[in-house]
N, C-alpha and C positions, 0 to 999 in steps of 0.2 A: 424388742424388735417389733415394728409395726406389721400389720397384715400385708401391706404393699411390699415391705422389705422381705417378708417371708416368701411371697410369690416370686420376687426377683431372684432370691437366693435359690429357690427350687428350679427356676428356669435355667440359671447359670449352671447348676449342678447337672441338670439333664443334658445341656449342650456339651459340657465337658466330658461326659461319659457316653455320649451318643455313639451307637455302633452300627448305624445303618450304612448304606453304600456311600463310600468316599467320605465318611465322617472321620473326625480325629479327636484325640484327647490331649490337650496341651497342658494338663494340670500337673504332669510329672515335674519334679524339681530338676535343676541342673545336675545334681548328684545322681538322680535316677537316670537321666539321659546320657550320662557319661559311660554307662555300661562297664564300670570298673569296680573292683572290690579289693580291699587290702588283704583279705583272707587268702592264704597261699593255697587253699583248696579250690580256689576259684580262678577261672581263666576265660578270656574271650577267644574263641576259636574261629579262625577265618577259613571259609571254604569257598574259594574263588572270590566272588563279589558279595557273598552272603556271610553271616556270622551268627554265632550263638554263644550264650553264656553257659559255661559248664561248671558244675559243682560236684566235686568228687570227695567221698568220705575220707577222712584222715584219721589214723594212718591207712593208706591204701594197701591192701594185701592182694598180690597178684594171684594167690591161690584160692581166693574167694570169688564166687560168682555173684555179681551184683545185679539186682533188678534195676530197671531204668524207668524214670518218669520224664516225659517231655511235657513242658507246661507252656501254653500259648497265651500270649498277652491280648488285651483288649484293643479295639480300634484306636489308633493314634498313640498307643502305648509303646513300651519297649521291653526288652528282656530283663533289664535290671529292675524296672518298676514292677514287673510280674514277680520277680524274686522277693522284692520287699513286701508286696501286698500279701503274697501267699505264705512266704516263709517255709515252703515245702522242704527245701534242703536243710533247714535248721532243725526240723522235727522228724525228718525221715532219715535217720542216721545211716541206715543200711543201703539206701538208694543212691545211685548216680542220678543227678537231676540236670537236665538240659533245658535251658530257656531259649528257644529260638527267637530270632529277630525277623520280623516281616520285612520284605523288600521295599514296600511302600507303607501307607498308613494302616493297611489292614491285610487280612489273609484272603487268598482265593478259596473261599469257603464252600464252593459248589453251587452257588445260586446262579452262576453265569450272568451276573448282573453288575459287578462292581469293577473298580479300577484295576486291581491285579488281574482279573479275568480279561479285561480289554487289552491290557499290556502283555498278555500271554505269559504271566508269571506262574510257574509250576511249583507251588508250595509243597505238594505231595512229593515231588521228586526231591525237593530240598530236604524233607524229612528222611527220605531214603538215604540221602548223602550223609546226613548226621548220624544215622544208625550205622552205616558202613564205617564211618570214622570211628565211632565208639567200639565197634566190633574189632577193628584193626588195632586199637590202642589199649583196650581194657578187657578184662575178663567179665563179660556181662552174661546174665541169664536170659537167653533169647526166648524162654518160655514165660518171662515175667517182664514184658515191656508194656508200659502204660502211657496214656495221654490224658492231660487235663487242660481245659480251656476255660477262660473267663470272658463272658460277653461275646464279642465277635470271634474271639479265640475259641469259645465253646461251640460256635457254629462250625468253625473249621475242624475242631476235634471230631465232630460227628462226620465230617467229610472223610476223615481218616478211618473212622469206624466203617464207613461205606466202602472205601477203596482199599483199605489195608487191614481188614478184619483178621486175616491170617497172621498178621504181625503183632497187633496189639491185643493183650489179654483182656484189658478192660479200659474204658474211657469214661472220664468224668467231665460233666458239662455244668458250669455254674453261670446262672443268669443269662440263659439263652434257650429258646425253643429250637425249632428246626425250619429251614427255609422250605417253601413249597417245592421249589425246583429240585432241591436235594432229595426230599422225601419221594418225589416222583421218579427219580433216577437212581436211587440208592439200591445197590445190589451186592451186599456183603457175601463173601464166598464161604464164610464159616460163622458159627455163633460167636457172639461177643457180649461181654457184660457191660452194662451202662448204668451209671449213676447220674441223675440230674438233680440240681438244687436250684430252685427258681421261685422267687417271691411272687405271690399272686398280684401284688400291687406294682409290679415293675412297669414303669411307664416308658422305658427306653426300648427294650425288646419284650413286648407284651407276653405275659404268661399265657393268655388266651389266644395268642396269634394275632395276625392282622391281614386284612385284604389290601393288596397293593399291586398295581400292574407290573412293577419291576422287582419289588422286594417283599413278596408275600411270605407270611410265616404261618405254619401250623401251630397249634397250641402245644404246650409242653406235655399235657396229658396225651394228646394224639401222638406226639413223638415217643413217649414212653410206651404207649400201646403198640406203636410200630416196632420198637425194639423187642418188646415182649413177644409179639407175634413172630418176628424173625427167629427168635430163640425157641419157638414153640412152647411158650409159657403163657400163663394167664395172669394179667395184672389185677391186683385187688380192685374191686368195683367201688369200695368205700374208703374214705380217709381214716387212718389211724392217728389220733391226736396224741403226740408225744409230749406236748405242753400246750399252753394256751395259744402259742404262736406257731408251733412247728407241727406240720402234718406229714404223713408218709403214706404212699401207695407203693407196694412192692410186688415183685414176682420172683420168688426164689426157687431156682432149680438146683439140681445136684452140682452141676459144674458151672452154670452161668446164671446171672442174676440181673434184674432190672429194678432199680429203685428210683422213686421220684419224691424228693423232699420239697415241700412247698411252705415256706413261711407265709403266714397270712399277711404280715406287714414286714417291710424291709427294703422295698424299692430295688434299685439296680445296684447290687453290691456283691462282694465276695463273701463276707461274713455277715451273720444275722444275729439278732437277739435270740439267744438260746441255741444257736447252731454255729459252730466253728467249722467252716467248710473244709479247711485244710485237714483237720483232724478226722472229719467224717470221710473225706476222700481217701485218706491214708488207711483208715480202718477198712474201707471197702477194698482197696487194693491188696491189703494184707490177707483178705479172704481168698485171694486168687494166686 
């Protein structure tokens, strides 16, 4: 492949995964977009005009309390694509996993800057409805409800941490920092554990943040510092190198933790060389 072709491919990939305001990702296949699954543990649940993909462990035991993971897709993505990318339900056998579908291309993430915000879409209320549905139909452990988000879904997951800290035990954010507006207005009512995974060379949602009149971002380090301070914890001042590519800064308390994994290289992705985000996230949730 020539240098010019390399540049063209990189530009196309960035456009496909762009998660700024009103962006979309049309790279999902028709099978992804169908939001169906032949597995009888899977179902698409309709709540009014909204829907989510539900994965229930089989065999389901009504006498067992199941923890819950809600996994939020990237801008322009969909619930089924998020399930395929992360495979959370495949490796998290004991969890009920819900993959919500956004009403438009992206989530009302708390920046007060994008299409769902202008349309008045209340995605936090949608999450409340999903949890009410799960509580009414399944035996769930309400002390172990978790959220995970990829890219723009990660920005929204932090919005949930801000607005529903009393509901979620821990939140995972992959390939996303935090919007300036959300950081300025975030007022969690209780401590909450946060794990962030973000490559330093991410060119879509920059690890070091960005200055923008409409869609400003604080850095992932500042976001981790924000969550550590909220939990009255001290984030490590230096990186711990777990491998040549993977670094970690953490702040471990007795009940709540904040961890920031940062691949040196990896771009805008869910998984990275030397780090499987699904496994790391599930290990983090298992600690809570």
